[in-house]
ROGUMAR-567294 format. One record per residue (C-alpha): residue number from 1; residue in three letters; chain; x, y, z. Coordinates in nm, 3 decimals, always signed. Layout:
BEGIN
<num NUM&residuo ALA&cadena A&X X&Y Y&Z Z>
...
! end
This chain:
BEGIN
<num 1&residuo MET&cadena A&X +9.158&Y +6.930&Z +13.860>
<num 2&residuo GLY&cadena A&X +9.372&Y +6.762&Z +13.653>
<num 3&residuo ILE&cadena A&X +9.584&Y +6.879&Z +13.379>
<num 4&residuo GLN&cadena A&X +9.410&Y +6.949&Z +13.043>
<num 5&residuo VAL&cadena A&X +9.538&Y +6.992&Z +12.707>
<num 6&residuo GLN&cadena A&X +9.286&Y +7.254&Z +12.509>
<num 7&residuo GLU&cadena A&X +9.375&Y +7.224&Z +12.084>
<num 8&residuo VAL&cadena A&X +9.369&Y +7.600&Z +11.985>
<num 9&residuo GLY&cadena A&X +9.484&Y +7.511&Z +11.606>
<num 10&residuo PRO&cadena A&X +9.121&Y +7.554&Z +11.421>
<num 11&residuo ARG&cadena A&X +9.147&Y +7.874&Z +11.551>
<num 12&residuo ASP&cadena A&X +9.472&Y +8.032&Z +11.635>
<num 13&residuo GLY&cadena A&X +9.646&Y +7.782&Z +11.411>
<num 14&residuo LEU&cadena A&X +9.477&Y +7.903&Z +11.103>
<num 15&residuo GLN&cadena A&X +9.327&Y +8.234&Z +11.103>
<num 16&residuo ASN&cadena A&X +9.718&Y +8.389&Z +11.033>
<num 17&residuo ASP&cadena A&X +9.783&Y +8.101&Z +10.770>
<num 18&residuo PRO&cadena A&X +9.848&Y +8.192&Z +10.448>
<num 19&residuo ALA&cadena A&X +9.663&Y +7.893&Z +10.305>
<num 20&residuo ARG&cadena A&X +9.298&Y +7.897&Z +10.335>
<num 21&residuo LEU&cadena A&X +9.112&Y +7.593&Z +10.445>
<num 22&residuo SER&cadena A&X +8.762&Y +7.494&Z +10.316>
<num 23&residuo ALA&cadena A&X +8.535&Y +7.463&Z +10.618>
<num 24&residuo ALA&cadena A&X +8.462&Y +7.110&Z +10.511>
<num 25&residuo GLN&cadena A&X +8.865&Y +7.040&Z +10.611>
<num 26&residuo LYS&cadena A&X +8.806&Y +7.286&Z +10.894>
<num 27&residuo VAL&cadena A&X +8.523&Y +7.025&Z +11.015>
<num 28&residuo ALA&cadena A&X +8.756&Y +6.736&Z +10.912>
<num 29&residuo LEU&cadena A&X +9.070&Y +6.903&Z +11.137>
<num 30&residuo VAL&cadena A&X +8.808&Y +6.938&Z +11.426>
<num 31&residuo GLU&cadena A&X +8.658&Y +6.546&Z +11.388>
<num 32&residuo ARG&cadena A&X +9.065&Y +6.417&Z +11.362>
<num 33&residuo LEU&cadena A&X +9.137&Y +6.595&Z +11.640>
<num 34&residuo ALA&cadena A&X +8.860&Y +6.470&Z +11.864>
<num 35&residuo ALA&cadena A&X +8.950&Y +6.101&Z +11.775>
<num 36&residuo ALA&cadena A&X +9.258&Y +6.180&Z +11.895>
<num 37&residuo GLY&cadena A&X +9.196&Y +6.214&Z +12.228>
<num 38&residuo LEU&cadena A&X +9.099&Y +6.617&Z +12.263>
<num 39&residuo ARG&cadena A&X +8.838&Y +6.699&Z +12.463>
<num 40&residuo ARG&cadena A&X +8.863&Y +7.083&Z +12.437>
<num 41&residuo ILE&cadena A&X +8.904&Y +7.211&Z +12.109>
<num 42&residuo GLU&cadena A&X +8.869&Y +7.592&Z +12.010>
<num 43&residuo THR&cadena A&X +8.678&Y +7.490&Z +11.685>
<num 44&residuo GLY&cadena A&X +8.619&Y +7.885&Z +11.556>
<num 45&residuo SER&cadena A&X +8.622&Y +8.255&Z +11.616>
<num 46&residuo PHE&cadena A&X +8.333&Y +8.504&Z +11.610>
<num 47&residuo VAL&cadena A&X +8.527&Y +8.814&Z +11.456>
<num 48&residuo HIS&cadena A&X +8.452&Y +9.060&Z +11.198>
<num 49&residuo PRO&cadena A&X +8.525&Y +8.860&Z +10.843>
<num 50&residuo ARG&cadena A&X +8.704&Y +9.143&Z +10.760>
<num 51&residuo ALA&cadena A&X +8.925&Y +9.173&Z +11.051>
<num 52&residuo VAL&cadena A&X +9.029&Y +8.741&Z +11.009>
<num 53&residuo PRO&cadena A&X +8.888&Y +8.672&Z +10.715>
<num 54&residuo ALA&cadena A&X +9.053&Y +8.284&Z +10.720>
<num 55&residuo MET&cadena A&X +8.716&Y +8.262&Z +11.029>
<num 56&residuo ALA&cadena A&X +8.442&Y +8.422&Z +10.807>
<num 57&residuo ASP&cadena A&X +8.309&Y +8.050&Z +10.779>
<num 58&residuo SER&cadena A&X +8.294&Y +7.966&Z +11.182>
<num 59&residuo GLU&cadena A&X +7.931&Y +7.942&Z +11.190>
<num 60&residuo ALA&cadena A&X +7.940&Y +7.677&Z +10.911>
<num 61&residuo VAL&cadena A&X +8.220&Y +7.484&Z +11.095>
<num 62&residuo PHE&cadena A&X +8.001&Y +7.461&Z +11.435>
<num 63&residuo ALA&cadena A&X +7.718&Y +7.342&Z +11.185>
<num 64&residuo GLY&cadena A&X +7.922&Y +7.067&Z +10.993>
<num 65&residuo ILE&cadena A&X +8.088&Y +6.883&Z +11.311>
<num 66&residuo HIS&cadena A&X +7.943&Y +6.575&Z +11.444>
<num 67&residuo ARG&cadena A&X +7.970&Y +6.612&Z +11.803>
<num 68&residuo ARG&cadena A&X +8.153&Y +6.402&Z +12.025>
<num 69&residuo PRO&cadena A&X +8.035&Y +6.329&Z +12.385>
<num 70&residuo GLY&cadena A&X +8.281&Y +6.444&Z +12.645>
<num 71&residuo VAL&cadena A&X +8.440&Y +6.696&Z +12.378>
<num 72&residuo SER&cadena A&X +8.382&Y +7.049&Z +12.424>
<num 73&residuo TYR&cadena A&X +8.337&Y +7.311&Z +12.128>
<num 74&residuo SER&cadena A&X +8.424&Y +7.639&Z +12.170>
<num 75&residuo GLY&cadena A&X +8.449&Y +8.003&Z +12.023>
<num 76&residuo LEU&cadena A&X +8.647&Y +8.301&Z +12.046>
<num 77&residuo ALA&cadena A&X +8.467&Y +8.631&Z +12.033>
<num 78&residuo LEU&cadena A&X +8.561&Y +9.009&Z +12.094>
<num 79&residuo ASN&cadena A&X +8.309&Y +9.189&Z +12.143>
<num 80&residuo GLY&cadena A&X +7.860&Y +9.139&Z +12.184>
<num 81&residuo ARG&cadena A&X +7.784&Y +9.097&Z +11.809>
<num 82&residuo GLY&cadena A&X +8.016&Y +8.797&Z +11.851>
<num 83&residuo VAL&cadena A&X +7.896&Y +8.658&Z +12.161>
<num 84&residuo GLU&cadena A&X +7.573&Y +8.671&Z +11.996>
<num 85&residuo ARG&cadena A&X +7.707&Y +8.505&Z +11.745>
<num 86&residuo ALA&cadena A&X +7.898&Y +8.218&Z +11.890>
<num 87&residuo LEU&cadena A&X +7.567&Y +8.147&Z +12.151>
<num 88&residuo ALA&cadena A&X +7.328&Y +8.092&Z +11.835>
<num 89&residuo ALA&cadena A&X +7.618&Y +7.916&Z +11.673>
<num 90&residuo THR&cadena A&X +7.569&Y +7.619&Z +11.997>
<num 91&residuo VAL&cadena A&X +7.963&Y +7.678&Z +12.104>
<num 92&residuo ASP&cadena A&X +8.033&Y +7.473&Z +12.440>
<num 93&residuo GLU&cadena A&X +8.235&Y +7.740&Z +12.559>
<num 94&residuo VAL&cadena A&X +8.315&Y +8.099&Z +12.486>
<num 95&residuo HIS&cadena A&X +8.623&Y +8.274&Z +12.492>
<num 96&residuo LEU&cadena A&X +8.716&Y +8.613&Z +12.520>
<num 97&residuo SER&cadena A&X +9.046&Y +8.808&Z +12.517>
<num 98&residuo PHE&cadena A&X +9.208&Y +9.139&Z +12.523>
<num 99&residuo GLY&cadena A&X +9.556&Y +9.298&Z +12.488>
<num 100&residuo ILE&cadena A&X +9.671&Y +9.376&Z +12.854>
<num 101&residuo THR&cadena A&X +9.882&Y +9.724&Z +12.690>
<num 102&residuo GLU&cadena A&X +9.693&Y +10.010&Z +12.536>
<num 103&residuo SER&cadena A&X +9.896&Y +10.022&Z +12.208>
<num 104&residuo PHE&cadena A&X +9.800&Y +9.639&Z +12.114>
<num 105&residuo ASN&cadena A&X +9.438&Y +9.634&Z +12.219>
<num 106&residuo GLN&cadena A&X +9.388&Y +9.954&Z +12.102>
<num 107&residuo LYS&cadena A&X +9.536&Y +9.804&Z +11.732>
<num 108&residuo ASN&cadena A&X +9.342&Y +9.499&Z +11.760>
<num 109&residuo GLN&cadena A&X +9.012&Y +9.595&Z +11.899>
<num 110&residuo ARG&cadena A&X +8.968&Y +9.986&Z +11.913>
<num 111&residuo GLN&cadena A&X +8.934&Y +10.060&Z +12.255>
<num 112&residuo SER&cadena A&X +9.149&Y +10.055&Z +12.618>
<num 113&residuo PRO&cadena A&X +9.192&Y +9.742&Z +12.776>
<num 114&residuo GLU&cadena A&X +9.025&Y +9.900&Z +13.087>
<num 115&residuo ASP&cadena A&X +8.680&Y +9.953&Z +12.835>
<num 116&residuo ASN&cadena A&X +8.716&Y +9.605&Z +12.688>
<num 117&residuo PHE&cadena A&X +8.738&Y +9.464&Z +13.068>
<num 118&residuo ARG&cadena A&X +8.430&Y +9.626&Z +13.141>
<num 119&residuo ALA&cadena A&X +8.265&Y +9.503&Z +12.770>
<num 120&residuo PHE&cadena A&X +8.316&Y +9.173&Z +12.882>
<num 121&residuo CYS&cadena A&X +8.192&Y +9.183&Z +13.253>
<num 122&residuo GLU&cadena A&X +7.866&Y +9.321&Z +13.075>
<num 123&residuo LEU&cadena A&X +7.868&Y +9.035&Z +12.853>
<num 124&residuo LEU&cadena A&X +7.972&Y +8.771&Z +13.083>
<num 125&residuo PRO&cadena A&X +7.613&Y +8.713&Z +13.261>
<num 126&residuo LYS&cadena A&X +7.465&Y +8.641&Z +12.897>
<num 127&residuo VAL&cadena A&X +7.711&Y +8.396&Z +12.848>
<num 128&residuo LYS&cadena A&X +7.582&Y +8.195&Z +13.200>
<num 129&residuo ALA&cadena A&X +7.246&Y +8.252&Z +13.117>
<num 130&residuo ALA&cadena A&X +7.318&Y +8.026&Z +12.843>
<num 131&residuo GLY&cadena A&X +7.499&Y +7.735&Z +13.106>
<num 132&residuo ILE&cadena A&X +7.837&Y +7.747&Z +12.932>
<num 133&residuo PRO&cadena A&X +8.120&Y +7.847&Z +13.066>
<num 134&residuo CYS&cadena A&X +8.369&Y +8.172&Z +12.978>
<num 135&residuo THR&cadena A&X +8.711&Y +8.202&Z +13.000>
<num 136&residuo LEU&cadena A&X +8.909&Y +8.542&Z +13.022>
<num 137&residuo THR&cadena A&X +9.229&Y +8.537&Z +12.823>
<num 138&residuo PHE&cadena A&X +9.546&Y +8.832&Z +12.882>
<num 139&residuo SER&cadena A&X +9.676&Y +8.846&Z +12.494>
<num 140&residuo VAL&cadena A&X +10.074&Y +9.009&Z +12.573>
<num 141&residuo ALA&cadena A&X +10.105&Y +8.912&Z +12.916>
<num 142&residuo PHE&cadena A&X +10.444&Y +8.917&Z +12.911>
<num 143&residuo GLY&cadena A&X +10.563&Y +9.128&Z +12.625>
<num 144&residuo CYS&cadena A&X +10.391&Y +9.407&Z +12.379>
<num 145&residuo PRO&cadena A&X +10.528&Y +9.448&Z +12.018>
<num 146&residuo PHE&cadena A&X +10.464&Y +9.823&Z +12.078>
<num 147&residuo GLU&cadena A&X +10.542&Y +9.868&Z +12.429>
<num 148&residuo GLY&cadena A&X +10.768&Y +9.617&Z +12.513>
<num 149&residuo GLN&cadena A&X +10.799&Y +9.489&Z +12.891>
<num 150&residuo VAL&cadena A&X +10.407&Y +9.458&Z +13.044>
<num 151&residuo ASP&cadena A&X +10.406&Y +9.518&Z +13.413>
<num 152&residuo PRO&cadena A&X +10.355&Y +9.237&Z +13.576>
<num 153&residuo GLY&cadena A&X +10.141&Y +9.445&Z +13.845>
<num 154&residuo ARG&cadena A&X +9.935&Y +9.547&Z +13.569>
<num 155&residuo VAL&cadena A&X +9.874&Y +9.164&Z +13.487>
<num 156&residuo MET&cadena A&X +9.784&Y +9.090&Z +13.799>
<num 157&residuo SER&cadena A&X +9.535&Y +9.415&Z +13.900>
<num 158&residuo PHE&cadena A&X +9.297&Y +9.238&Z +13.603>
<num 159&residuo VAL&cadena A&X +9.380&Y +8.875&Z +13.693>
<num 160&residuo GLU&cadena A&X +9.220&Y +8.964&Z +14.018>
<num 161&residuo ARG&cadena A&X +8.930&Y +9.179&Z +13.886>
<num 162&residuo ALA&cadena A&X +8.861&Y +8.880&Z +13.629>
<num 163&residuo ALA&cadena A&X +8.801&Y +8.635&Z +13.961>
<num 164&residuo GLU&cadena A&X +8.622&Y +8.834&Z +14.152>
<num 165&residuo ALA&cadena A&X +8.355&Y +8.917&Z +13.844>
<num 166&residuo GLY&cadena A&X +8.304&Y +8.549&Z +13.779>
<num 167&residuo PHE&cadena A&X +8.481&Y +8.441&Z +13.496>
<num 168&residuo ASP&cadena A&X +8.531&Y +8.055&Z +13.508>
<num 169&residuo GLU&cadena A&X +8.881&Y +8.057&Z +13.387>
<num 170&residuo ILE&cadena A&X +9.178&Y +8.293&Z +13.354>
<num 171&residuo GLY&cadena A&X +9.444&Y +8.271&Z +13.054>
<num 172&residuo LEU&cadena A&X +9.758&Y +8.443&Z +13.059>
<num 173&residuo ALA&cadena A&X +9.910&Y +8.447&Z +12.689>
<num 174&residuo ASP&cadena A&X +10.238&Y +8.496&Z +12.539>
<num 175&residuo THR&cadena A&X +10.144&Y +8.598&Z +12.237>
<num 176&residuo ILE&cadena A&X +10.424&Y +8.678&Z +12.052>
<num 177&residuo GLY&cadena A&X +10.652&Y +8.482&Z +12.191>
<num 178&residuo VAL&cadena A&X +10.907&Y +8.654&Z +12.394>
<num 179&residuo ALA&cadena A&X +10.858&Y +8.519&Z +12.738>
<num 180&residuo VAL&cadena A&X +11.148&Y +8.289&Z +12.901>
<num 181&residuo PRO&cadena A&X +11.095&Y +8.044&Z +13.170>
<num 182&residuo SER&cadena A&X +11.180&Y +8.265&Z +13.528>
<num 183&residuo GLN&cadena A&X +10.917&Y +8.554&Z +13.365>
<num 184&residuo VAL&cadena A&X +10.653&Y +8.226&Z +13.315>
<num 185&residuo SER&cadena A&X +10.709&Y +8.105&Z +13.649>
<num 186&residuo ALA&cadena A&X +10.724&Y +8.436&Z +13.830>
<num 187&residuo LEU&cadena A&X +10.389&Y +8.550&Z +13.649>
<num 188&residuo PHE&cadena A&X +10.163&Y +8.249&Z +13.730>
<num 189&residuo THR&cadena A&X +10.332&Y +8.181&Z +14.042>
<num 190&residuo ARG&cadena A&X +10.212&Y +8.512&Z +14.140>
<num 191&residuo ALA&cadena A&X +9.904&Y +8.460&Z +14.028>
<num 192&residuo ARG&cadena A&X +9.831&Y +8.138&Z +14.200>
<num 193&residuo GLY&cadena A&X +9.873&Y +8.348&Z +14.493>
<num 194&residuo THR&cadena A&X +9.660&Y +8.666&Z +14.389>
<num 195&residuo ILE&cadena A&X +9.375&Y +8.430&Z +14.322>
<num 196&residuo GLY&cadena A&X +9.434&Y +8.071&Z +14.430>
<num 197&residuo THR&cadena A&X +9.286&Y +7.805&Z +14.359>
<num 198&residuo ARG&cadena A&X +8.920&Y +7.902&Z +14.315>
<num 199&residuo VAL&cadena A&X +9.005&Y +7.959&Z +13.925>
<num 200&residuo PRO&cadena A&X +9.212&Y +7.777&Z +13.684>
<num 201&residuo ILE&cadena A&X +9.460&Y +7.943&Z +13.483>
<num 202&residuo ALA&cadena A&X +9.531&Y +7.823&Z +13.161>
<num 203&residuo ALA&cadena A&X +9.873&Y +7.925&Z +12.983>
<num 204&residuo HIS&cadena A&X +9.911&Y +8.030&Z +12.635>
<num 205&residuo PHE&cadena A&X +10.248&Y +8.031&Z +12.424>
<num 206&residuo HIS&cadena A&X +10.398&Y +8.084&Z +12.125>
<num 207&residuo ASN&cadena A&X +10.690&Y +7.949&Z +12.009>
<num 208&residuo THR&cadena A&X +10.878&Y +8.291&Z +11.862>
<num 209&residuo ARG&cadena A&X +11.189&Y +8.228&Z +11.989>
<num 210&residuo SER&cadena A&X +11.192&Y +7.877&Z +12.078>
<num 211&residuo THR&cadena A&X +11.094&Y +7.917&Z +12.427>
<num 212&residuo GLY&cadena A&X +10.712&Y +7.766&Z +12.394>
<num 213&residuo LEU&cadena A&X +10.780&Y +7.436&Z +12.557>
<num 214&residuo ALA&cadena A&X +11.013&Y +7.554&Z +12.872>
<num 215&residuo ASN&cadena A&X +10.799&Y +7.819&Z +12.924>
<num 216&residuo ALA&cadena A&X +10.502&Y +7.535&Z +12.907>
<num 217&residuo TYR&cadena A&X +10.718&Y +7.345&Z +13.168>
<num 218&residuo ALA&cadena A&X +10.783&Y +7.635&Z +13.422>
<num 219&residuo ALA&cadena A&X +10.400&Y +7.723&Z +13.423>
<num 220&residuo LEU&cadena A&X +10.311&Y +7.373&Z +13.488>
<num 221&residuo GLU&cadena A&X +10.518&Y +7.374&Z +13.785>
<num 222&residuo SER&cadena A&X +10.387&Y +7.719&Z +13.858>
<num 223&residuo GLY&cadena A&X +9.999&Y +7.606&Z +13.949>
<num 224&residuo ALA&cadena A&X +9.847&Y +7.648&Z +13.573>
<num 225&residuo THR&cadena A&X +9.634&Y +7.369&Z +13.479>
<num 226&residuo ILE&cadena A&X +9.516&Y +7.448&Z +13.122>
<num 227&residuo PHE&cadena A&X +9.809&Y +7.471&Z +12.836>
<num 228&residuo ASP&cadena A&X +9.693&Y +7.597&Z +12.452>
<num 229&residuo ALA&cadena A&X +9.877&Y +7.417&Z +12.219>
<num 230&residuo ALA&cadena A&X +9.804&Y +7.422&Z +11.828>
<num 231&residuo VAL&cadena A&X +9.832&Y +7.106&Z +11.601>
<num 232&residuo GLY&cadena A&X +10.201&Y +7.155&Z +11.390>
<num 233&residuo GLY&cadena A&X +10.281&Y +7.434&Z +11.568>
<num 234&residuo THR&cadena A&X +10.037&Y +7.619&Z +11.304>
<num 235&residuo GLY&cadena A&X +9.952&Y +7.937&Z +11.419>
<num 236&residuo GLY&cadena A&X +10.014&Y +8.330&Z +11.470>
<num 237&residuo CYS&cadena A&X +9.829&Y +8.687&Z +11.506>
<num 238&residuo PRO&cadena A&X +9.725&Y +8.932&Z +11.307>
<num 239&residuo PHE&cadena A&X +9.778&Y +9.205&Z +11.498>
<num 240&residuo ALA&cadena A&X +10.100&Y +9.084&Z +11.650>
<num 241&residuo PRO&cadena A&X +10.415&Y +9.186&Z +11.386>
<num 242&residuo ASN&cadena A&X +10.636&Y +8.888&Z +11.350>
<num 243&residuo ALA&cadena A&X +10.442&Y +8.670&Z +11.576>
<num 244&residuo THR&cadena A&X +10.484&Y +8.278&Z +11.462>
<num 245&residuo GLY&cadena A&X +10.303&Y +8.004&Z +11.567>
<num 246&residuo ASN&cadena A&X +10.176&Y +7.806&Z +11.865>
<num 247&residuo ILE&cadena A&X +10.332&Y +7.545&Z +12.060>
<num 248&residuo ALA&cadena A&X +10.298&Y +7.204&Z +11.906>
<num 249&residuo THR&cadena A&X +9.996&Y +7.043&Z +12.046>
<num 250&residuo GLU&cadena A&X +10.184&Y +6.716&Z +12.017>
<num 251&residuo ASP&cadena A&X +10.503&Y +6.818&Z +12.135>
<num 252&residuo LEU&cadena A&X +10.311&Y +6.901&Z +12.420>
<num 253&residuo VAL&cadena A&X +10.184&Y +6.596&Z +12.480>
<num 254&residuo TYR&cadena A&X +10.500&Y +6.379&Z +12.417>
<num 255&residuo MET&cadena A&X +10.655&Y +6.644&Z +12.718>
<num 256&residuo LEU&cadena A&X +10.415&Y +6.582&Z +12.927>
<num 257&residuo ASP&cadena A&X +10.300&Y +6.192&Z +12.877>
<num 258&residuo GLY&cadena A&X +10.722&Y +6.163&Z +12.951>
<num 259&residuo MET&cadena A&X +10.670&Y +6.372&Z +13.280>
<num 260&residuo GLY&cadena A&X +10.374&Y +6.129&Z +13.366>
<num 261&residuo VAL&cadena A&X +10.127&Y +6.382&Z +13.325>
<num 262&residuo ALA&cadena A&X +9.834&Y +6.236&Z +13.192>
<num 263&residuo THR&cadena A&X +9.656&Y +6.384&Z +12.907>
<num 264&residuo GLY&cadena A&X +9.431&Y +6.119&Z +12.751>
<num 265&residuo ILE&cadena A&X +9.531&Y +6.258&Z +12.412>
<num 266&residuo ASP&cadena A&X +9.714&Y +5.936&Z +12.160>
<num 267&residuo LEU&cadena A&X +10.031&Y +6.106&Z +12.091>
<num 268&residuo GLU&cadena A&X +10.100&Y +5.849&Z +11.753>
<num 269&residuo ALA&cadena A&X +9.708&Y +6.002&Z +11.661>
<num 270&residuo LEU&cadena A&X +9.791&Y +6.304&Z +11.706>
<num 271&residuo ILE&cadena A&X +10.088&Y +6.257&Z +11.527>
<num 272&residuo GLU&cadena A&X +9.936&Y +6.162&Z +11.198>
<num 273&residuo VAL&cadena A&X +9.653&Y +6.459&Z +11.237>
<num 274&residuo ALA&cadena A&X +9.965&Y +6.690&Z +11.214>
<num 275&residuo ARG&cadena A&X +10.075&Y +6.545&Z +10.913>
<num 276&residuo TRP&cadena A&X +9.785&Y +6.531&Z +10.778>
<num 277&residuo LEU&cadena A&X +9.735&Y +6.909&Z +10.809>
<num 278&residuo GLU&cadena A&X +10.060&Y +6.983&Z +10.679>
<num 279&residuo GLY&cadena A&X +9.926&Y +6.809&Z +10.328>
<num 280&residuo GLN&cadena A&X +9.595&Y +7.025&Z +10.363>
<num 281&residuo LEU&cadena A&X +9.815&Y +7.335&Z +10.394>
<num 282&residuo GLY&cadena A&X +10.091&Y +7.285&Z +10.169>
<num 283&residuo HIS&cadena A&X +10.393&Y +7.409&Z +10.369>
<num 284&residuo ARG&cadena A&X +10.626&Y +7.285&Z +10.601>
<num 285&residuo LEU&cadena A&X +10.497&Y +7.329&Z +10.999>
<num 286&residuo GLU&cadena A&X +10.731&Y +7.391&Z +11.278>
<num 287&residuo GLY&cadena A&X +10.610&Y +7.083&Z +11.532>
<num 288&residuo MET&cadena A&X +10.913&Y +6.826&Z +11.577>
<num 289&residuo VAL&cadena A&X +10.767&Y +6.579&Z +11.733>
<num 290&residuo MET&cadena A&X +10.552&Y +6.547&Z +11.413>
<num 291&residuo LYS&cadena A&X +10.863&Y +6.455&Z +11.237>
<num 292&residuo ALA&cadena A&X +11.108&Y +6.232&Z +11.470>
<num 293&residuo GLY&cadena A&X +10.800&Y +6.060&Z +11.617>
<num 294&residuo PRO&cadena A&X +10.748&Y +5.949&Z +11.966>
<num 295&residuo PHE&cadena A&X +11.023&Y +5.784&Z +12.124>
<num 296&residuo ARG&cadena A&X +11.011&Y +5.386&Z +12.171>
<num 297&residuo THR&cadena A&X +11.207&Y +5.217&Z +12.447>
<num 298&residuo VAL&cadena A&X +11.239&Y +4.923&Z +12.252>
<num 299&residuo PRO&cadena A&X +11.295&Y +4.930&Z +11.884>
<num 300&residuo ALA&cadena A&X +11.018&Y +4.875&Z +11.628>
! end
């Protein structure tokens, strides 16, 4: 399998933004991203609207998009009710996620990581029966805002069990943006050594401390094949104090293109999406390439 860039802007990018886009604006964002060449787009989340009000209209967004052939439109769920809503909205993939640490997961999902994992394993057959893939992502896998450093052995225990349970992809997320490249390299190398190549490993980095792209490079060199990013560098977690945006999709694509790693994404079109989104949100976005533009070896 080649490298895949998974756009999470319509979900993770917008869920904590101070601006609130309408369902029609979100549909326009998803369709612009697909037109720019994104083939995997996390389009919304099916969580309780009181917990994440910005995602309350995800059903309307899924109903409104014109689905392009070859594009996978996924949805995040955190419990059985969320999975039911996601399946009813005819998502192409179900994404499940819980926090590795006790404190974070209790604040986020009001149960222990162990109970959460068992519940997701029980939901997995339902998703499989619908004929769609299911990803399990472990958030705060590198550091927790409440407990500090996370034991890599704890992460690996969940990774191994998730692979054995039959999840189609496993994600490791630096939810609060504290990881550094050496830490990323060690964890992804260990994960690949633990589960081999039978399950793809996804990387999800926030750029809170400006290490996001360096961490993505470390993950690439250590066996990750799927990379989450959000157009314009949007993002943040409602349950993680001081967490800021994801790595910007256009910044990631610029780096991968320059390294000769094929993404199938039109960088210039993606930059225009980021600039359009900045106008829709009404505030400055953190992406760098959207400001500087692509580099041309021959000046225009």
